[in-house]
C-alpha positions as CSV (number, residue, x, y, z in Angstrom):
1,M,-71.7,-35.7,32.8
2,T,-69.7,-37.9,35.1
3,A,-66.8,-37.0,37.3
4,N,-64.6,-39.8,36.2
5,N,-62.2,-37.5,34.4
6,C,-61.2,-35.6,37.5
7,N,-57.8,-36.4,39.1
8,P,-57.8,-37.1,42.8
9,A,-55.7,-34.8,44.9
10,S,-53.1,-37.4,45.6
11,G,-52.4,-37.8,41.8
12,R,-51.9,-34.1,41.1
13,K,-48.5,-32.6,40.5
14,H,-47.3,-30.3,43.2
15,L,-46.6,-26.7,42.3
16,S,-43.1,-25.3,42.8
17,F,-42.4,-22.8,45.5
18,I,-42.3,-19.8,43.0
19,D,-45.6,-20.9,41.4
20,R,-47.3,-21.5,44.7
21,Y,-46.5,-18.0,45.9
22,L,-46.5,-16.1,42.6
23,T,-49.0,-13.4,43.8
24,L,-46.7,-12.6,46.8
25,W,-43.7,-12.4,44.5
26,I,-45.5,-9.9,42.3
27,F,-46.5,-7.7,45.2
28,A,-43.1,-7.8,46.7
29,A,-41.5,-6.9,43.4
30,M,-43.9,-4.0,42.9
31,Q,-43.2,-2.7,46.4
32,T,-39.4,-3.0,45.9
33,F,-39.4,-1.2,42.6
34,T,-41.6,1.5,43.9
35,Q,-39.3,2.2,46.8
36,I,-36.2,2.1,44.5
37,F,-37.9,4.6,42.2
38,Q,-38.9,6.9,45.0
39,R,-35.3,7.0,46.2
40,W,-34.0,7.6,42.7
41,K,-36.6,10.4,42.1
42,P,-37.7,11.9,45.4
43,S,-40.3,14.2,43.8
44,F,-42.3,11.2,42.6
45,K,-45.8,11.1,44.1
46,A,-47.6,7.8,44.0
47,S,-51.0,9.4,44.3
48,T,-51.7,12.2,41.7
49,A,-55.5,12.0,41.7
50,G,-57.1,15.4,41.1
51,S,-53.9,17.0,39.8
52,P,-54.1,18.6,36.3
53,M,-51.8,17.2,33.6
54,P,-48.8,19.5,33.0
């Protein structure tokens, strides 16, 4: 196979700001909604490993 079908870096389309940092947006959203839920329901425990199901 030849590498003639590859686009050079200068010819590639640049990603938008949101697309470039999508992983950070996802982690920020998860953190934000976790904090909002904990304030809404203070008895919420993020870690319930080892606890029996009610």
